[in-house]
Structure formats: structure tokens, C-alpha cells
N, C-alpha and C positions, 0 to 999 in steps of 0.2 A: 556805777555799772555793775560791780561785783555783787553788791547787795541785791540788786534786781535779779541778776542771773541766779544767785543762790536761792532767792525766794521762789523763782519759777521752778527750779529743780525740786525744791522741797515740796511744793504743791503737787507737781506731777508725779513725784516718786512716793508721795504720801509719808514723808518723814518730817520731823519737827525742825531740824536745823542742818544746814549744809555748810561746810567750811570751804575756804578758798582752795585748799589743796585736796579736797575730796574728789575722787574720780567718779564721774557719772556712771560708768559701767560697773564699777565695784559696788556702787550703792544700789544696784539692781536695774539700772537703765538698760534699755535695749533699743533696737532700731525703730520700733513703733513709737516709743516715748521720745526718741531723738527727733522724730518728725514733729511731734508736738512742741518740743523745746524750740526748734527752729522757728516754727510758726509763731510762738509766743514772743521769742526774742525779736523777730522781725516786727511784730505789731507793737510791742511795748518799748523797744529801744530804737526802732527804725533802722536796724542794722541788716544789711544784705548778707546773709550767711546761708550755707547749705548744710546738709546733714554731714557731708564730708568734713566740714569745718569743726563739727563737734567731735568727730573721730580724731582729728588732728590736735584738738585742744580739749581733752576730756576732763580737765579740772576747771573750776570757775575762773581761776587766775589765768590759765593758759587760753581759755576761750575768750576772755575779755581782752587779752593781749592780741589775739588774732582779729577780733572785731575792731579794736582800737587802732591797730597798725598793720593792715593786711599785707603790705609790701614787705615790711621788715620781718614779719612773722613767717612769711612764705620762705624766706631764706633759711630760717631756723627750723621750720617745720619738718623738712626731710631728715635732719639730724635727730630731732626728737622722736620722729616716728620709728627710726631704727632702734632707739633706746627703748621705746614703749613696746615694740615687738619682742625685744629680748626679755623685758620684764614680764610680759604676759606669758611667754614660753616658760620662763622659770617658775612662775606662779602655777601654771598648769602641771608642770612636773612635780612641784611641791605638793599640790593637792592630790595628784595621782599616787604619791608615795605615802600619804597619810591613810591609816586604816579607815574604812567606811563603816558606819554603823548600819545594821540591818534591823528593821522593826519586826 
């Protein structure tokens, strides 16, 4: 399953290789591509997922875990989402602190 999801992401993102720990959004993914990912995952894997599932599981590994065990992953999902929010905030602050180049 992970290989198929990684291939779908690579094709849609236009990159050669996606690792299981790569974050969809860090690779350049956005909401419109997320819709395409969901559509492809549904058709190729027969999995019933939503765009929200991709936001809850933004890595190949975490998305496959959510697809494979939705009940179990739901219990862990809230905990992980708060960690993810904290990491995103830290990343935004870090980027804001770096000098920006002007052309």
C-alpha cells in the first residue's frame, strides 16, 4: 500500500521519489492536489478516505495507517494533530526569522 501511495504522490507532485516519512505538504502538496490524491487512492486502492484524512496523515506511512485501521488511527489522530500543529507553527516562525532574498 505504501508503495502505491508513494507512487501516486510522486506522479501528482511531479517528483521522482517519495519516502514513507515525506510530508505531502512539505513536498509542495496543497488542497487541490489533495483532492486528486484522494480520488486516485479511492480508485486504485478502493479505500474510502476524505481530504481531511490526508491532513490527518500527511506522510505516506501515516496515511496508510489511517487507511488500514481507521478506528485505531482515529484515537491517535487527535494527539498527532496537536503535535503537527505545533511543528507547523515552529516551522513558520523559523522561516519568518530567516533573511529573505530579494531579486
